[in-house]
Structures are given as C-alpha cells and as structure tokens.
C-alpha positions in Angstrom: 0.0 0.0 0.0 1.3 3.5 -0.9 -0.1 6.8 0.4 0.1 10.4 -0.7 -0.5 13.0 2.0 -1.2 16.6 0.9 -0.4 18.7 3.9 0.8 22.1 5.1 3.1 23.4 7.8 1.8 23.5 11.4 -1.2 21.3 10.7 -2.0 19.1 13.6 -4.3 16.7 11.6 -1.5 16.3 9.0 0.9 15.3 11.8 -1.6 12.8 13.2 -2.3 11.3 9.8 1.5 10.9 9.1 2.0 9.3 12.5 -0.9 6.9 11.9 0.5 5.8 8.5 3.9 5.4 10.1 2.5 3.3 12.9 0.7 1.1 10.4 3.9 0.7 8.3 2.4 2.4 5.3 4.9 4.3 3.2 3.8 7.7 2.2 4.9 10.6 0.0 4.2 14.0 1.6 3.2 16.9 -0.7 3.4 20.1 1.4 1.5 23.1 0.1 3.8 26.1 0.4 7.0 23.9 0.2 7.3 22.7 -3.4 3.6 22.5 -4.0 0.9 25.1 -4.5 -2.7 25.3 -3.5 -3.4 25.0 -7.2 -1.5 21.7 -7.3 -3.7 20.5 -4.4 -6.9 21.6 -6.1 -5.8 19.9 -9.4 -5.5 16.6 -7.4 -8.5 17.2 -5.2 -10.9 19.8 -6.8 -13.2 19.7 -3.7 -10.4 20.2 -1.1 -11.2 22.8 1.5 -8.8 21.5 4.2 -5.6 19.4 4.6 -4.6 16.8 4.9 -6.0 15.2 1.8 -4.9 11.5 1.8 -4.7 9.0 -1.1 -4.2 5.3 -0.5 -3.2 3.4 -3.7 -4.4 6.4 -5.8 -7.8 6.5 -4.2 -8.9 9.6 -2.3 -9.7 8.7 1.3 -10.1 12.2 2.7 -8.7 13.7 5.8 -7.4 12.3 9.1 -10.7 11.2 10.4 -11.6 9.3 7.2 -8.1 7.8 7.2 -8.5 6.6 10.8 -11.9 5.1 10.0 -10.7 3.5 6.8 -7.8 1.8 8.6 -9.9 0.4 11.4 
C-alpha cells in the first residue's frame, strides 16, 4: 500500500495522519502546500479540497485524518 498526504506546515491533523500511517507501516509521500507544491496543485489533485490533509491510498482519495483513521480500522 502506498499513500500520498497533501499537507501544510503547522497542521495538527496532518501530523496525526502521518503518525498513523507510520504506525501502520504504510509508506507515504508528503506533498506540502507552500513547500514545493501550490494550492493549485492540491486543487488539481482534489478539486473539492477545502482543508488538509488530503490523503490518497493506492491512488484512491480517502479524505482527511478522520476518514483515514476510520478506513484503517
């Protein structure tokens, strides 16, 4: 399983999502808005995004931290 986490600096839910993925042994690529990626990049990947994190597992949009936690239970 491979994950992509769209995040931003100082985002507590982003940190929690990355910690959960690490605990589960799921490798992830972090795409940080404001550090190599733009808001436009995020919206191109997730047109409905209003918040971060936006998390993909195996190229399928899961949603934010809460959706990730529920999906992995």
